[in-house]
C-alpha positions in Angstrom: -9.9 -86.5 1.1 -12.3 -84.8 3.7 -9.3 -83.2 5.4 -8.1 -81.6 2.1 -11.6 -80.3 1.3 -12.2 -78.8 4.8 -10.3 -75.5 4.2 -12.2 -75.0 0.9 -15.6 -75.5 2.7 -14.6 -72.9 5.3 -13.8 -70.4 2.6 -17.1 -71.0 0.8 -19.0 -70.5 4.0 -17.2 -67.3 4.8 -18.0 -65.8 1.4 -21.7 -66.8 1.8 -22.1 -65.2 5.3 -20.1 -62.0 4.6 -22.9 -60.1 2.8 -25.4 -61.0 5.5 -23.1 -59.8 8.2 -22.4 -56.6 6.4 -26.1 -55.8 6.0 -26.7 -56.6 9.7 -23.9 -54.4 11.1 -24.9 -50.7 11.7 -23.3 -48.3 9.2 -20.7 -46.0 10.8 -21.9 -42.4 11.4 -19.9 -39.9 9.2 -18.2 -37.1 11.1 -20.2 -34.0 11.2 -18.8 -31.0 9.4 -19.8 -27.6 10.7 -19.6 -25.2 7.8 -19.6 -21.5 8.8 -20.8 -19.1 6.1 -21.4 -16.1 8.3 -17.7 -15.3 8.8 -17.6 -16.2 12.5 -16.4 -19.0 14.6 -19.0 -21.5 16.1 -19.1 -19.4 19.3 -19.8 -16.3 17.3 -17.0 -14.3 18.9 -14.2 -13.9 16.3 -14.1 -14.1 12.4 -13.3 -17.4 10.9 -9.7 -18.0 9.9 -10.8 -18.6 6.3 -12.4 -15.2 6.1 -9.3 -13.5 7.6 -7.2 -15.2 5.0 -9.5 -14.0 2.2 -9.5 -10.4 3.6 -5.7 -10.5 3.9 -5.3 -11.6 0.3 -7.7 -8.9 -0.8 -5.7 -6.3 1.0 -2.5 -7.5 -0.6 -4.1 -7.2 -4.1 -5.2 -3.6 -3.5 -2.1 -2.6 -1.4 -0.3 -1.0 -4.4 -3.2 1.3 -5.1 -3.6 2.2 -1.5 0.1 2.9 -1.3 0.1 5.2 -4.3 -3.2 7.0 -3.7 -3.7 7.2 0.0 -0.3 7.7 1.5 2.6 10.1 1.1 4.5 7.7 -1.2 3.6 9.5 -4.4 4.9 12.9 -3.3 8.1 11.5 -1.7 8.9 9.4 -4.8 8.3 12.3 -7.2 10.5 14.7 -5.2 13.3 12.2 -5.0 13.0 11.6 -8.8 13.1 15.4 -9.5 16.2 15.7 -7.3 18.0 13.1 -9.4 16.9 14.9 -12.6 18.0 18.3 -11.3 21.5 16.9 -10.6 21.7 15.7 -14.2 21.8 12.0 -13.2 19.6 9.8 -15.3 20.1 6.4 -13.7 21.9 7.1 -10.4 20.5 6.4 -7.8 18.5 3.7 -9.6 14.7 3.6 -9.4 14.8 0.7 -7.0 16.8 2.7 -4.4 14.5 5.7 -4.8 11.4 3.5 -4.5 12.8 1.8 -1.4 13.7 5.1 0.3 10.3 6.5 -0.6 8.6 3.4 0.9 10.4 3.6 4.2 9.9 7.4 4.4 6.2 6.8 3.8 6.1 4.2 6.5 7.8 6.7 8.9 5.3 9.4 8.0 2.2 7.2 8.1 3.2 5.4 11.3 0.8 7.1 13.6 -2.1 6.7 11.1 -1.4 3.0 10.5 -1.3 2.5 14.3 -4.6 4.2 14.7 -6.2 2.1 11.9 -4.9 -1.1 13.6 -6.2 0.0 17.0 -9.6 1.2 15.9 -10.5 -1.2 13.1 -8.3 -4.2 12.6 -7.8 -5.5 16.2 -11.5 -5.0 17.3 -12.6 -6.9 14.2 -10.2 -9.8 14.8 -11.2 -9.9 18.5 -14.9 -10.0 17.6 -15.8 -6.7 19.2 -16.9 -5.1 15.9 -18.5 -6.4 12.7 -17.2 -5.8 9.3 -19.0 -2.5 8.6 -18.2 -1.0 12.0 -14.6 -2.0 11.8 -14.3 -0.5 8.3 -15.9 2.8 9.3 -13.8 3.2 12.4 -10.6 1.9 10.8 -10.8 4.3 7.8 -11.5 7.3 9.9 -7.7 8.0 10.8 -6.8 7.7 7.1 -9.7 10.0 6.2 -8.5 12.5 8.7 -4.9 12.3 7.4 -5.9 12.9 3.9 -8.3 15.7 4.8 -5.6 17.6 6.7 -3.2 17.5 3.7 -5.8 18.1 1.0 -6.2 21.7 -0.2 -9.7 23.1 -0.1 -9.4 24.2 -3.8 -8.9 20.6 -5.0 -11.6 19.3 -2.7 -14.0 22.0 -3.9 -13.1 21.2 -7.5 -13.9 17.5 -7.2 -17.1 18.2 -5.4 -18.1 20.6 -8.2 -17.2 18.2 -10.9 -19.2 15.4 -9.2 -22.3 17.6 -9.1 -22.9 16.8 -5.4 -23.8 19.3 -2.7 -21.2 20.7 -0.4 -20.8 18.2 2.5 -21.4 19.7 6.0 -18.3 17.9 7.6 -15.5 15.6 6.8 -17.4 12.5 7.6 -19.9 13.4 4.8 -17.1 13.6 2.2 -17.0 10.3 0.3 -13.7 8.6 -0.3 -14.3 8.6 -4.0 -14.0 12.4 -3.8 -11.5 12.8 -1.0 -8.8 10.4 -2.5 -8.6 12.2 -6.0 -8.4 15.6 -4.2 -5.7 14.3 -2.0 -3.7 13.0 -5.0 -4.0 16.4 -6.8 -2.8 18.2 -3.6 0.2 15.8 -3.3 1.2 16.4 -7.0 1.0 20.1 -6.6 3.1 20.1 -3.5 5.7 17.8 -5.2 6.0 20.2 -8.2 6.5 23.1 -5.8 9.3 21.3 -4.0 10.8 20.2 -7.3 10.8 23.8 -8.6 12.7 25.0 -5.5 15.2 22.1 -5.9 15.8 22.9 -9.6 16.6 26.6 -9.2 20.2 26.4 -7.7 21.2 23.7 -10.2 19.8 25.7 -13.1 22.0 28.6 -12.0 25.1 26.4 -12.0 24.2 25.3 -15.6 23.8 28.9 -16.7 27.2 29.9 -15.2 29.0 27.0 -16.7 27.4 27.5 -20.1 28.3 31.3 -20.1 31.9 30.5 -19.0 32.4 27.9 -21.7 31.0 30.3 -24.4 33.3 33.1 -23.2 36.3 30.7 -23.4 35.3 29.7 -26.9 34.7 26.0 -26.0 31.5 25.6 -28.0 31.9 21.9 -28.6 32.4 21.0 -24.9 29.0 19.8 -23.3 28.1 22.1 -20.4 26.4 19.2 -18.6 29.7 17.3 -18.2 31.4 20.3 -16.7 28.4 21.3 -14.5 27.8 17.9 -13.0 30.8 17.9 -10.6 29.9 21.3 -9.3 26.3 20.2 -8.8 27.4 17.2 -6.8 29.8 19.3 -4.7 27.0 21.8 -3.9 24.5 19.1 -3.0 27.0 17.4 -0.7 28.1 20.7 1.0 24.6 21.8 1.8 23.7 18.2 2.9 21.0 18.0 0.3 19.4 14.7 1.3 18.9 15.9 4.8 17.2 19.1 3.6 14.9 17.3 1.2 13.9 14.7 3.8 13.3 17.4 6.4 11.1 19.3 4.0 9.1 16.2 3.1 8.5 15.1 6.6 7.7 18.6 7.7 5.1 19.0 5.0 2.9 16.6 6.9 
């Protein structure tokens, strides 16, 4: 009888002694968590990885606006679209092809500027050599110089006059809120000039075809249908894509 009750007595004694043992044992020390809120690693040399990720996501969110307003993409895409309209083609090449071609041409044109931004702003900041404000000021300087060289003085003076500010003494004093709209206006003006030059020869072909059809008494035959093959033939013979790309790249 005593042998059968022995395991039960051991169990009861264990349950009674367990709370006392738990209170006597020292509590384990929780691992320390070093939270950095200043954007640098514990050694203070480089920006924290979380901050780099946040900045990268921010750049991705504003990348379309930067691509449209601060690069050559707008002018290149507009000129390619005007070329398609001058040929009388409404959907060929499709917009995706024109946008892709404009994107890679913009990367080709902006290559030196992007490299300078990376060398003067991005890499020094990632290496901890510059803080955020210094990296931004040094990194935006090549882009500012690119836009200033392309921007016409008339558009820049117009934006300064509209803003009501005094004439800045140098390029560094021109705020980006004034330089970027002036740059976009200059790009639109240049795109319209190139589009006008492109439209002239194709307009002449349309006039010749229309006059020929009227002289032959073919009033019901659409002149666009007859003129389209001649436009394509002229564009291929003069190597039109090469001329347009050469003019676009040469304008910068």
